[in-house]
N, C-alpha and C positions, 0 to 999 in steps of 0.2 A: 800265268801269263790271263794278261787282263784284256774285256774283247770292248773296252767302253772308256773313253776316256771320263772319269768322276772329276768333279770341281768341286765336290761340299757344298754344305750348307748353302753357301753363298748362290747358289744354280737352286735353290729349293732340293735337293737330294734327288736333281735328275740323274738318272744313269747311276742310281749306285748298283751295278752288277758287275760278277765278276763269276768267266767257271774256274775254278780249280781242277789242271790235270796231275791226276794222280798217278808216282812210281811205280807202285803194286795194284793189282785190281782191288777188287773189295768181294769177301766169302760171303754172299747171304745164306742166311738161317731163322731161325727161330721170329729173333729180335731186327735182322735190317733184312730188309728189303727194298726189293728198285719203286720209283715212284712214277704214273706215268706224266707226260708234257704231250702239250696241243699246241701247236704252232698255229695262233689265229691270224697273228699281226693288227690284233686290234689296238685300238686305242684304249684307255683303261676306262674313257667316258661311254664307254659301249657297257659296263657291268653291272649289271641291274641291284636295284634295292633288295633287301631282301634275302639272297643265296647262305642259306647256311653252310657250311664248314667249322672249320677246326684250327688252331695254331698248333704247335707240338714246339715242342725243344727242351734240352735241360736245362735243370738248373735247380737253387734253394729255395725253398718252400719254408711256410709260413712256420713248420713243426723241423725244418732240418735243412740246415747248413749246406748239407752232403752239394757239387755241384752236380752228380751223377742221376739225381732223380729227373725221369722223365715225368713230362709234362704234356697236359692238353686242355687248351680251352676252347670252349666252345664261342664262337662266332657267328655274323652276318653281314653282308657287307653294305656297304652304302652307296648308292649312284655317287659318281663326281661331283654332280655340282651340290650334291646335298653335303655331302664332303668338304664342301667349298664351305660353305653355308655354315656348316659346326665348327668349319679349325678360323672361322675369319670371325676378327671381334671391333664391339664397334662400329667406327663404320670403316675401318681396313678391311676391303678384302683380300683373304689370301690368295697368294698364287703357286696352286696347283699345279705342279709340270702335269702334262696329257699323257706319261706313264705311270702314274700314281692309280689308284682310289681306294677306301678308306673299311674298317670295321670297326665293330662295336662289339663288345663283350653281351654274349645270352647269360641271360640269369647273372648268379652274385659269385658265383666259383671263380677262382684262377686270374690272373690277371698278368695285362704284356707289362714291361716295366724294363726301365735304362739293361743294357745288355741282352736284351731277347732280340736285337736285329740281325737280321736274316734266318731266322725262325719264318719256317713255311708257312703259307692258310694250303690249308688243304680242306678237299670236295671229295665225298666216297659218290662216286657215280657210274651206272653200268656194271655194277661188280669191280668197281678198279677206283682206287684212289688220285685224284689229280692234285698235281702241282699249279695253284694256280697267283701265286704271288708268293713274296718274303717281304718282313718285316724293314720298311724301312725307317720312319722317325713316327712320333707322338709328341703331340704337346704335352708336358709332365702336370701333373699333381703335385701333393703335396709329399708326396711319398717316393718319387721319382716312376712313376709309376705311369699309364697314358690316363690321361686325365679327362674324365665322363668315358672310361675303356672307349676310348677313339684310338687306333692307330693307321697310321699312314701304310702302306704297301705300293711296292713296285711291283707291276703287270710283269708277270715273267714271257707271259701269252704274246706281248708287245712287241718285243724283240725276236726276231727274223736269227739273228745273230747267235742266238741262247741254242738254236738249234741246230745252228751251221757249227757250232761247237762241238756240239752232242756227235755230230757224225763226222766229225775230224774234216771239216771244209771250212771252218772260221779263219779269219786275217787277225791276227793279235797286236794290238797295239803296246809298242812294247818298253815308251816309254811317257 
């Protein structure tokens, strides 16, 4: 089921979110754990510069083509307006939807590449891991990875619908 009406790249990926309802419960163990979610209903424009966290996901590495390799790339946030500056080119200002913010890779290890969309931006705060965003899109460089390590994320805290979906109170869009 889908919570949002997604119109694709024509709307700069605005509302590119979904909640998947599983038929069976997940069993948590040493490698599968829950993540915390805080609903602030804040526009991505409120995400500050310099909030450190990491992007996680599975996929191939430079030394392995296995897609089941867990990876973690350290990143830091850019404010909404700094992100627009970085995404804009020449005299054309980039139209970044208000549900987005950006991150850039810290250091030189790891990259966010084509196929990584949906990966989570996670911060460790007060002894817990929190999901703040998911990879939306990026201007791609020559290697099909984020140009200048710049990635646009959808701010999951922006959507009250996500909290309602978690609580089982959401009204779903079926078409």
